C-alpha positions as CSV (number, residue, x, y, z in Angstrom):
1,M,87.6,-2.5,84.8
2,R,91.3,-1.8,85.8
3,P,92.3,0.4,82.8
4,P,89.6,3.0,83.4
5,M,90.9,3.4,87.0
6,R,94.4,4.0,85.8
7,R,93.1,6.8,83.5
8,T,91.2,8.4,86.3
9,A,94.3,8.4,88.5
10,A,96.3,10.0,85.7
11,V,93.8,12.8,85.2
12,A,93.7,13.5,88.9
13,A,97.5,13.7,88.9
14,V,97.6,16.2,86.0
15,G,94.8,18.3,87.7
16,A,96.8,18.5,91.0
17,A,99.9,19.5,89.1
18,L,98.1,22.4,87.3
19,L,96.5,23.6,90.6
20,A,99.9,23.6,92.3
21,A,101.4,25.7,89.4
22,A,98.5,28.2,89.6
23,V,99.0,28.6,93.3
24,A,102.8,29.1,92.8
25,V,102.2,31.8,90.2
26,A,99.5,33.6,92.2
27,A,101.4,33.6,95.5
28,P,103.8,36.5,94.8
29,A,100.9,38.7,93.9
30,A,99.0,37.8,97.0
31,A,102.2,38.6,99.1
32,A,102.5,41.9,97.4
33,D,99.0,42.8,98.4
34,R,99.7,42.3,102.1
35,T,101.6,44.3,104.7
36,P,104.5,42.7,106.6
37,G,102.0,42.0,109.4
38,G,99.9,40.0,107.0
39,Q,97.0,42.5,106.7
40,A,95.4,42.8,103.3
41,V,95.9,46.0,101.4
42,T,92.9,47.4,99.5
43,A,93.8,49.6,96.5
44,P,92.2,53.1,96.6
45,P,89.4,53.7,94.2
46,V,90.2,55.5,91.0
47,T,88.5,59.0,90.9
48,A,88.4,61.9,88.5
49,P,90.7,64.8,89.3
50,S,88.9,67.3,91.5
51,T,88.5,71.0,90.4
52,V,86.9,72.2,93.6
53,G,88.9,75.0,95.1
54,T,91.1,75.5,92.1
55,P,92.6,79.0,92.4
56,T,91.9,81.6,89.7
57,A,95.1,82.7,87.9
58,V,96.4,86.1,89.0
59,G,95.2,88.8,86.6
60,T,92.2,86.9,85.4
61,P,89.0,89.0,85.6
62,T,86.4,87.7,88.1
63,A,83.7,85.5,86.5
64,G,80.2,86.7,87.1
65,V,77.4,88.5,85.4
66,P,78.4,89.5,81.8
67,L,79.8,93.1,81.7
68,V,76.9,94.3,79.5
69,G,74.6,93.1,82.2
70,T,75.9,95.7,84.6
71,L,74.6,98.6,82.5
72,L,71.5,100.4,83.7
73,E,68.1,100.3,82.1
74,A,66.5,103.6,81.1
75,A,63.9,103.2,83.9
76,E,66.7,103.1,86.5
77,L,68.0,106.6,85.7
78,P,66.9,109.5,88.0
79,E,63.5,111.0,87.5
80,G,62.5,114.5,88.5
81,E,61.1,117.8,87.4
82,G,62.6,119.8,84.6
83,A,65.4,118.2,82.5
84,F,65.3,114.7,84.1
85,G,62.7,112.2,83.1
86,Q,61.2,110.2,80.2
87,W,64.5,108.4,79.7
88,R,65.0,106.1,76.7
89,T,67.9,104.0,75.6
90,E,69.5,105.3,72.4
91,A,72.3,102.8,71.9
92,T,74.3,100.0,73.5
93,Y,77.7,99.0,72.1
94,P,81.0,97.4,73.0
95,G,84.1,99.5,73.2
96,E,84.4,103.2,73.2
97,E,82.9,105.5,70.6
98,Q,83.2,108.9,72.2
99,A,84.0,110.7,75.5
100,L,81.4,110.3,78.2
101,F,81.9,113.7,79.8
102,A,83.6,117.0,79.1
103,C,86.3,116.5,81.7
104,Q,87.4,113.2,80.2
105,Q,91.1,113.8,79.4
106,N,91.9,110.5,77.7
107,S,90.2,107.4,76.5
108,L,88.9,105.0,79.1
109,A,90.9,102.2,77.5
110,S,94.0,104.1,78.5
111,T,93.2,103.5,82.2
112,G,93.9,99.8,81.6
113,A,90.4,98.4,81.0
114,V,90.5,95.1,79.2
115,E,86.8,95.2,78.2
116,Q,84.3,98.0,77.9
117,Q,80.5,98.2,77.4
118,Q,78.7,101.5,76.9
119,R,75.1,102.7,76.8
120,A,73.7,106.1,75.8
121,F,70.4,107.6,77.0
122,R,68.3,110.6,76.2
123,G,65.8,112.2,78.6
124,L,63.3,115.1,78.5
125,D,66.0,117.7,78.3
126,A,69.1,115.7,79.2
127,R,71.5,113.1,78.1
128,A,73.2,110.3,80.0
129,A,75.9,107.8,79.2
130,Q,77.3,104.9,81.1
131,A,80.5,102.8,80.7
132,A,81.0,99.5,82.3
133,L,84.8,98.8,82.6
134,Q,86.5,95.5,83.3
135,Y,90.1,95.4,84.6
136,P,92.5,92.5,85.1
137,D,92.2,92.8,88.9
138,A,91.0,94.9,91.8
139,A,94.3,96.8,92.1
140,S,94.2,97.9,88.5
141,A,90.6,99.0,88.9
142,A,91.5,101.1,92.0
143,R,94.3,102.8,90.1
144,A,91.9,103.6,87.2
145,E,89.3,105.0,89.7
146,R,91.9,107.4,91.0
147,E,92.9,108.4,87.5
148,I,89.3,109.2,86.5
149,A,88.9,111.3,89.7
150,G,92.0,113.2,88.8
151,W,90.5,114.1,85.4
152,L,87.6,115.7,87.2
153,T,89.5,117.6,89.8
154,G,91.9,118.9,87.2
155,C,89.2,119.6,84.7
156,A,89.3,123.4,84.8
157,E,93.0,123.6,83.9
158,A,92.6,121.0,81.2
159,L,89.6,122.7,79.5
160,D,91.2,126.1,79.8
161,A,94.3,124.8,78.0
162,R,92.1,123.5,75.2
163,G,90.1,126.7,74.9
164,G,86.4,127.0,73.9
165,T,84.8,125.8,77.2
166,L,85.2,127.1,80.7
167,V,84.5,125.4,84.0
168,V,82.5,127.9,86.0
169,E,81.6,125.6,88.8
170,Y,83.1,122.5,90.3
171,R,82.0,120.7,93.5
172,T,81.6,117.2,94.9
173,T,79.0,115.6,97.0
174,S,79.1,112.2,98.8
175,T,76.2,109.8,99.1
176,A,75.5,107.9,102.4
177,D,77.4,104.8,101.2
178,G,80.5,106.9,100.4
179,A,80.3,107.3,96.7
180,T,81.5,110.7,95.3
181,V,79.5,112.6,92.7
182,H,81.3,115.3,90.7
183,H,79.3,118.3,89.6
184,V,80.7,120.4,86.8
185,G,79.2,123.6,85.4
186,L,80.4,124.5,81.9
187,A,80.1,127.7,80.0
188,D,81.0,129.0,76.6
189,R,84.2,131.0,76.7
190,A,82.8,133.8,74.5
191,G,79.6,134.5,76.4
192,G,80.4,133.1,79.8
193,A,76.9,132.1,80.5
194,R,76.2,128.6,81.9
195,V,75.5,126.3,79.0
196,R,75.6,122.8,80.5
197,A,75.6,121.0,83.9
198,E,77.3,117.6,84.2
199,D,77.2,115.1,87.0
200,V,79.7,112.3,87.0
201,L,80.1,109.3,89.3
202,A,82.3,106.3,89.3
203,V,81.5,103.2,91.4
204,R,84.0,100.4,91.8
205,D,83.3,96.8,92.8
206,G,86.4,94.7,92.8
207,D,87.8,94.6,89.3
208,R,85.0,96.5,87.7
209,I,84.0,100.2,87.5
210,S,80.7,101.6,86.4
211,L,81.0,105.2,85.2
212,V,77.8,107.3,84.8
213,A,77.5,110.8,83.4
214,T,74.4,113.0,83.1
215,S,74.3,116.2,81.1
216,T,71.6,118.9,81.0
217,T,71.2,122.4,79.7
218,G,71.3,125.2,82.2
219,D,72.1,124.5,85.8
220,A,70.1,121.4,86.6
221,F,72.4,119.2,88.7
222,L,71.3,116.0,90.3
223,N,69.8,116.5,93.8
224,T,70.7,114.4,96.8
225,E,67.7,112.0,96.4
226,Q,68.5,111.4,92.7
227,E,72.2,110.9,93.4
228,T,71.4,108.3,96.1
229,A,69.0,106.4,93.9
230,L,71.4,106.4,91.0
231,V,74.4,105.1,93.1
232,K,72.1,102.4,94.6
233,A,71.0,101.2,91.2
234,V,74.6,101.1,89.9
235,R,75.8,99.1,92.9
236,A,73.0,96.6,92.5
237,K,73.9,96.1,88.9
238,L,77.6,95.5,89.7
239,A,76.7,93.1,92.5
240,G,74.6,91.1,89.9
């Protein structure tokens, strides 16, 4: 019976030695996980980087409703007796195919727009066109708004220099929310009789501009009620 006891003692001695070695190896790590005062330090949990509140790069257009979604539907154009009414959409297209109004002195792209969507309409005895313009930032859009207004206020001189068409009337009206509508009466240089009446308005919302022009034969300008309804519809589309 004595030999088995000696084997048991030897096994116990080996086990004790291994335990001591394990404690010695683990001790530095345990010390590293404690403050000088002996308090345990818990490692912070690993989390994914947060993107909340990440600033938008300067010059990046505001994300929101797609630009084409800010264009009016035919049913949102002004209705009324005579020329206005029975509107239908003729075409919707990206970019710029032709001038929207007679007083447009340059391409809309020249104002700094980085994206453009246009829609053309036909009414009972009238036409309408809209351009939705995206700019890099609000400051660029404000400059473009002033440039477009300058085309209209300087329209008579510009058309006179080109020849062919005369401006026989120019006036502006303001809606209750401060939007300006430009009214331009155009005539043929040879006859001098009124041939077309155009109404043009530009509404800006941050880094976007919505430009709408209506054109009718004779002298049928938009009235106050129609102007107000049109501006309200444009603002609602821009707001998304």
